[in-house]
PAMILUM-854959 format. One record per residue (C-alpha): residue in one letter; x, y, z. Coordinates in steps of 0.5 Angstrom, whole numbers, plus 500, padded with zeros to 3 digits. Example, Ala and Ser with C-alpha at 12.3 -4.5 7.8 and 13.67 -1.06 7.14 Angstrom:
BEGIN
A525491516/S527498514/
END
This chain:
BEGIN
X168652809/X162655811/X165661805/X167657801/X160653800/X157660800/X163663794/X161655789/X153656790/X153664787/X158661782/X153655780/X148661780/X152665775/X153659770/X147658770/X144665769/X148665764/X147660760/X141662754/X133661756/X129657752/X122661753/X116657750/X115660743/X107662745/X107669743/X102669749/X107665754/X114668751/X112674753/X108671760/X115668762/X120673760/X117678764/X116673770/X124671768/X126679769/X121681776/X124675779/X132677777/X130683779/X127682786/X131676788/X136681794/X141674794/X143677786/X148683787/X147689782/X151688778/X149681777/X142682776/X144686770/X148681766/X142677768/X137682763/X142684759/X143677756/X136676756/X135683752/X140681747/X137675746/X130676746/X129682743/X130684735/X135689737/X139689729/X132691726/X129695732/X136699732/X135701725/X128702724/X129708729/X135710725/X131712720/X132713712/X139716714/X142709714/X142708708/X147714707/X152711712/X158708711/X159700714/X163702719/X157707722/X152702720/X157697726/X157702731/X151705730/X149698732/X154698738/X151703741/X144702740/X144696743/X148697749/X144704750/X137699748/X140696754/X140701759/X134704757/X130697758/X133695764/X132702767/X124702765/X124695768/X127696775/X120702776/X115696776/X119691779/X115692786/X108690781/X103686779/X104683771/X098681767/X096679760/X091680757/X091677751/X094676744/X093678736/X095675731/X095680726/X099678720/X103670718/X109674721/X107679727/X103678734/X101683738/X100681746/X097686750/X098686757/X098690763/X101692770/X098693776/X095700780/X101699785/X102704791/X106709787/X105707780/X098708776/X096701772/X100701765/X097698759/X103695754/X103691749/X108688746/X109686738/X112680738/X116677730/X114671729/X119669723/X121663726/X116660730/X121657735/X124663737/X120669738/X123675738/X121683741/X120689736/X117694740/X114696746/X107700745/X107703752/X100707753/X098707746/X105710744/X111705740/X117706743/X120705737/X117710734/X117715739/X125713739/X126715731/X122722732/X127723738/X134721733/X131724728/X130731731/X138730733/X140729727/X135734723/X139739728/X146738726/X146737719/X145729718/X151728722/X151722725/X158723730/X152728734/X147722735/X153717737/X155723742/X149723744/X148715745/X155715748/X154720754/X147716756/X151710756/X156713761/X152716766/
END
């Protein structure tokens, strides 16, 4: 009976986690709530690693503008590709980004996160400045979040600027280097993404 109750509680938790989580539409509060949710999930020892990854993946998929970010990092070559290559790239980039972000977030779970301020750069873009305080094994890290608010009720993350470096821009340069070194053969980029995902 006890085992049954424990199994039932775990099932209910996972089912609830699978539902969409709605964060505040104010960009500053949105980031504060989202990061708190991620850190709480990653630090919860009652959740298996597999279920943690599922929860984090759902948070990323629902709150990061993955398709736009992916096409940006692909660069100008996207205009020359076949629709099926674009579709394959979008799917690979999504899996690549989820794995990459999950790995990054896991590194900061033991440190305190603080919002510094927010700055509306345009009608559709707000920069939320934050920092991860210095910890026993990590220095203080400043992170700016580029938030897109075309839908004012559903803000989306379009970039992270870590210590002044745009993650989207760095990724675009890395992909461009791969393509330039291989006569713009998209299959080489596919292979690199697939290898990273499978590791």
